[in-house]
N, C-alpha and C positions, 0 to 999 in steps of 0.2 A: 537394350544394347549395353555391353560392358564399357565402362569408361576407358578412354585411352590413357595409358600410363606413360609418363615421362620420368626417366631416371636423371636426377640432377646431381652431378658429383661435386660441382663447385657452387657453394651458396651465393657467390657473387652474381650468378646468373639469375637469381630470384629478383624480380622487379622490386624497386624501392619506391613505394607509393607515399612516403611521408618524409618530413624534414629530418635531416641529420640522422639518417639510417633508421628511421621509425617505420615499422610495418603495422598494417592493420590485420588483425586476426579475430576469429570468433571461436570461443571455447564453450563446449557443453559441460554442464555440471549435473551430476545425479547422485542420489543417496536413497537407500531404503532400509538402513539399519541405524539404531540408536536415535539421537536427536538429530533428525534429518535436516531441519532448517539450520541448526547451529553448525552442522558439518559443512553446508554449502557456504554459509557466511564466513566460517573459519577459513575455508579454501580461498575465498575472495581476499581475505586479509593477507594470507600467506603469499598470494600472488604478488601483492603490491609492496612486500616488505623490502626487497632489494632495490626498488626504483627503476628496474629495467622492464617492468610490466605496469601499465596504467590502465585500469578499468574505466572505460569511457561511458558505457551504459550497460544495464542488466535488463533482462526480460523479467516478467512475472515468474513466480514459482508455480509450476503445474503438477498436480498429482495425477498419476496414471497407474494403471495396472501393469504388472510385469509382462515383458514380451519374451518370447523364446522359452525361457525356463519359467513356467507359470506358477510353480509351487513356491512362492516367495511373497513378501510384503509389497505393498504399493510403493512406487518411487516418487520422489519429488525431483523434478527436472527444471533446469533453467539454462539460459545461455547468456554470455556476456561478450560485448565487443571490447577489444583491448588494443592499445597501442604498445608495441614492443620493439626493442632493439635486437632481440634474440632471433637467431636463425630458426627454422623449423625444428631441427634436431635439438638445439639448445632449449627451445620452448618445451619440447616433449620431455627432455630430461628434467626441466624445472617442474613440470606438472606431475611427473611420476615421483619426484622427490617429495612434493607436497602430499601426494597420496600416501607415501610411506610415513611421512611425518605425522599425519593424521591417523595412522594406525590401520590403513587398509591391508586386509589379508585376502588374497584372491584364492578362493577354495575351488570354484568351478567357473568355467567360461560363461559369461552373461548371468552369473548367479548373484546372490546377495552381496552387497558391498556398502560400506559406510560412506564412501566417497568415490566418485568416478569423474575424471577429467579428460576430455578428448578435444583435440584440435579439429574443428570442422572446416574452416577456411583460413587461408593465409594469403593476403593480398589477392591477386587474381591468378594464383599459381596452381598448376597441376603438378603433383610431386608424388613419387613412390620409390620406396626402397624396402628392405626386409623389415623395418621397424615401423614405418609410417606411410600412410597414404593420405594425400590431400587433393580434392575434397574427401572427407571421411567416407569410407567405403559403403556404409549402410545408411547414411543419413536420409536418403530420399525415400526409404521405406518405413521410416520411424516417425510416427506422429509426435512422440515425445521429444524428438529433436527438432522437427520442423515447426511445430507450434511456437515454442519460445523463440526460435530463430526468426520466424516471420513477424514477431513483434518488433524486431530490430531492423530487418531488411526485407520486408515482404515482396517488394517488386524487383529485387535483384535475382539474377540467375547464376548458375554455377559457371566458372570460367571456361572459356573455350579449351578443347573442342567439344565440351558437353553441349547438349541441345539447349538452346537459349529459351527456356521456359521458366517463368518466375517461380520462386520458392513457394509463393502463396498458391499458385496454380497446382504445384506438386502436392501441397497439403490438401487441397480440395479434391484431388483425384484419389486420395487414399481411402480404402474401405473403412467404414465406421463400425466399431465394435463395442456394443454395450453403451453405458452412460458416457456422455462427453466428459472430457477432463475438466477439472476445476482449478482455478488459481487459488493460491493460499496466501493470506496476509496475517502474519503473527501479531498478536495483541499483548501477550505476556508470557512468561515462562510456564505458567500453570494452566492458562486458559487455552482451549483449542483454537487454532487459527480460523479466520473467516474463510469460508469456501464460497466465493461469490458466484459460482456457476452451478452449485448443487441446487437442484430444484427443490429439494426437501430440507434445505438448511434452516436453522433457527435464527430469527431476528434477534440481534443483541439489543438490550435495553440499556442505554446510557443515562444514568441518573445525574441531574444537575445538582451540585453542591456549591452554591455561590456563598463565598465568605465575604461579601461586600455589603456595605450599608445602603447602596444606591442602585442595585440591579432592578430592572424594570418591573418584575413581578414578585421577587422574593428577597429584595434588599433588606438586610437587617434580620432575616429569619435565623441565619446560621452564623456562629461565631466561635473561634477558638478560645474565647475567653471563658467559655463554659463547656469543657471537654466532655463532661458526663452527659450533658444534653446532646451534644454533637454525636457522641458515640451511639446513643439511642436512635438518632436519625439515621446514621449509617447502617445500624442493624435493620431498621425498617426498610431501607432501600434494598438491602440484600435479600431479606425475606420476601419482598415484593417481586423479586425476579431480576433486579439489576445485575448485569455481569460487568459493567464498566461504571466507575464513578468518575465524573468530570469535575475536578476541583478548580474553582476560579477565584482570583483575588482582585481582579480589575474589571469593572463593568464596561461592556462595549455598547450599551444603549446610546442612542443619539444624545449628544451634549453631556455625556458623563464626564466627571472630573477625572483626569488622568493622574493616578498616584505614582509615586516613585517606585522603582524596582524593589527597593528595600522594604517599603510598606507592603507591596504585593507579596513578597516572600514571607513577611511576618504573619500574613493572613493564612497562607497556604501550607507552609512547611509543617506546622504542628498537626494539621489535618491529615497530610500525607503519611506522616510518621504514625499517627494514631491508626489509620486504616491498616497500615502494614503490620501493626502490632496485634491485630485481632485475628484469632484463628478462624473465625467465620469468614474472613475476607481473603483467605488463602488463594481462592480461585477467582478473585475479582481483579480486573485490570484497573489501574488508576491512570486517568488522563489529566493533564494539566492544561487549563484553558488560558493561554498566554500568547502574546506576540513578541515578548522579549527573550533574547537568546540567553541572557545570564539567568533569568528566572527559570527558563526551561531546563538548563543544565543543572541548577541546584535541585530542582524538583525531581528530575530523573535520578540524580545521585542519592536523593532521600528515599527513593522507592517507587516513583511514578514509572509508567511504562510507555505512555503515549503523550506526544505534544499535539495539542489541538490549537492551531493558529488561525484565527479569523482572517488574517492578512495574507496567508500563504507565503510568509516570509518577506512581504513587501514593507513592513513597518520597522524591521530591524535587519540591516544588511548582513548581520552575523548569524541569523537564525538558521538558514539552510545548511551552512557549513557546520554549525554546531550540532545540528541533528545528525548529519552525516558522521561526524566524529563519534557521537554518542551511540550510533547504530540502533536508535529506537525507531518506533513507528511514528509517522506524522500524519495528521489530517490537515489537508490543504483546502481552505474554504474560499469560495469566490466572494470578494468584496471589492468595491471600488472606493478609492480615496481612503478616508479615515472614518471612525464613527461620527465625527463632527460633520463631515462633508458628504457622506455617502448618499444621503437622501436627495442631493442635487445632481446625482450622477446616474440617472435612471433611463437614459435614452438607449435603446437597442434597435437601431434601424434595420439590422440584418435579422432580427428575431432574437428573443431572449435565450432560447434553447441553443441556437447556433452560436450566439456570441459567448454565452457562458461556457459552452463546450470548448470553443476556440481559446478563450482566455484561461480556462483551467489547463488546457493542454500546454500553454505557455508556462504556467506554474510548474507543471510536471517536468517539462524539459529543463527549467531552471533548477528544480530539485535534483534531477539526474546529473546535471552539469556540476552541481555542488558535491556530488558523490553519494547521494541518497539512493539506496537500492529501490528499484521499481516496486518490489514486493513489500516494501515498507511504507507505501503510500496509500492513504485513504482520501477520498474526495467528498466535498460538501458543496452543493450549489449555492449555499448562502440564502436560504429562504429569509426574506425580511431585511436583507442587507443590500442596499442600492437596488431594491426591487419595489415596484408598486403592486397593488393587489392583484391585478389580472396577470402580471408577470409571475408572481408567486404561484398562482393557480395553474398557469401553463407549465411551470417547472414540475409541479406535482403530477399534472396530467401526462406529461411527456418524459417522465423520469427514465422510461425504457429507452427512449431515443438518446438521452444523455449517456446512459450506460454503454450504448453501442457507438458513441461518437468516435470517428477515426482517431486512433492514437490513445484512447481512453479505455478500450476493451480490456477486461481482466482486472480492473482496479475496483475495489469495493466502494460503496457510497454510504455516507451518513446524512441523515435528514434531521434538521432541527426546526420544526414548525410549532413547537410547544408554546401556547399562550400568546403567540405573536399578534400584533395589532390588526392585521388583515383578518384573522379569525374572529376577533372582537367586532370588527366592522360588519362582517358578513352575518354573524349571529346576533348582533345587537347587544353584546355583553361588554360593557365599559370596563368593569373591574377584571384585571388580568388573571387573578387567581380563580375566577369563576368561568374561565373559558375552557373547561374540561371537555364538554361535549364536542365543541367545534375542533378542539385539538384531536380528540379520538377519531373524528372522520378524516382529518388530515393525515394522522398516523397510519390509518388503515389504507388510505390511498397511496402513501408512500411505500408501504410494504407490498401492495399489489404491483407497484411500479418497479420493485426490485431492490429497495433499500436493504442494506445489510445491518445498519445501526440506526436506531431512532433515539434522539436526545430529548429527554422529557423531564418536566418538573413533578407531575403527578405520577409517581412511580407505580403505585399499586394499581391505579386505574389503567394506565397505559400498558402496564405489564399484561393485564388481562386482554386489552385490545390487541396487543401483539400476539398473544397466544391464539386468539380467535382468528385473526387475519392469517397467521401461519397455517392454521388448520384448513382455511379456505383455499389459499393460494400456494402454499409451499408443500405440494403433494407430488 
């Protein structure tokens, strides 16, 4: 049945659902030309430049095949919830102005485009004139529109007089064609993004480069006081298959001494600059393992790509806002308390998977509220952090359940089980550096459960484990 159309000549007739003339709207974003992710992120920045549009939340980025005109490249699609003081036509004018500013040239209808911005919903309004129809005329037949929108408002329906069926039910009724779409999470400008829902995706190996004297298994092994030796170590990690190097200058083992931010920076910045200077590391992403906002900012400006925060922003109130401003990717790990107190916070009466999922969802919502795009988030269940042995094992067994936890679907996962104490207890290996075999089993289990990144000390050995596990399960 065709939707009923109302012509509204006076914009004052449009319901005002927000304070001080603020309206809620949902915008679809798409691109299939050039640097697609950069185009969508650029459009988001342009929307907020004048202050009369505020992005409240974004969906993941979803890669889909072209619809209607099939002879063109894959699209990246997303949706965002906004608050705006603009009327529908004023909002349309702004979006079209942004498209023009970003260089869109429309050659054929529904053909290739570097950026496409459409109004999907505006308050609870049904609206139509010669330029604009709300709700968007074709949205219910397009999976690439409904899937990102359902991440934001799955249980809502279109405004009356449309049938009151949830958007998620509409999505479920659409016919499936070919492989399911995958979310995309950018890692660096040169490394392909994570495709968390591609069955044949490659697991990323994140090598650990601790520049600390007191880390639990490799303290004192690496130092920027000897750059030539450090350079050889970096080369060996890359040759062994690492695609991400995680640089850390502050130990997070229990009872570790907390150094100053200045000391942390003195340890990591020379290493980041060294990696960035190496031609062999051109396609390597650099992660900075820190919970301090000022350290994260300095590291990103020095050439790092990812902030890996074991506290998910809890240990520095400026961290999430800093990451949002920098526009980089962030890994939010589950931990309770601090490294000094976490081992006393191991009670999970509702179950460790359910509780970790719920607490990580709270972290995701806090990150989104701070302005971090959903497609810039990676999650880590925090193996060994505020977890006892059986809880660590259950997280590895049930990683698939975590991946599908309500509200977390589409976000990629990092697993860091390398050389952890529970591996030593189970295998009877006291020396952390000798826990290679136990770590290999944990890494294999993580990949079987859907991990997108594994964080490891023994890069050569775990690189081979990841290749074999990918061959078995990523087919």
